[in-house]
C-alpha angles and dihedrals in degrees: 000000000000119000115252112254114232145149093274091060090079120080091228091055092045091052091053094060131067120260094250091066099244111128115243118244107226134164090257092052091050089051090050091054090048088049091050090050089051089051089051091048093057091047089051090050090054094048093049090047092057089051107265103124137163123022095340090054092047089049093047092049092050091050094046092048090048093050092046088049094053094046091047088053088067090069104025104046119099109281093008123152129219114270130179091236092050095048090047091050093051090049094046093046091048089053094047091047091045088055091051091050093046097092090048093050093049087057094054091090086069091062130092087233091063091044089054095054092039092057097036095049095029093232099191137334123342115251096252092054091052094050089055091050091054099261097303131078137185113251131189111312094026095277116144118228129189116243109274097006125122114252109246099240093062088044090053091049094049092046092050093046090052089045092053091048090050089047096056100029098087091055098042096044095046095057100036117106 
């Protein structure tokens, strides 16, 4: 019988755990569990959005997140190699997490941080110009944006970046010393 491949099979992972075999509870590992829960939550939001609700939706989201986690391990574990399944899992989880972050990102334009960047970098028309144009103005590429709202392409980039971080965070945090 072949030995089961796991995280403890690598010397780096074995050095991170006490000799008695019980994993150590550290702040990073707690953060890894929180990140994994966040990843599951975004997957659950997707599953409920497509119409699978209640206990079946909960079960499907747990199974999908577990499968994504196992496939992502192929490319994110110590000494791992790129595999098609692992790359697809990272991309799929990034998109699911990005979708879960979308409503949060769309609300960024209501924050002082967004206002700071908007005013400092002049990210779009000035408020007086938008009022004269009826509250909507043409931006690069011919798209129309409402006054004070974030254009969709930067919002997409931010959501996917956050989704990617949420996708890899459980793996990277768990094994970091």
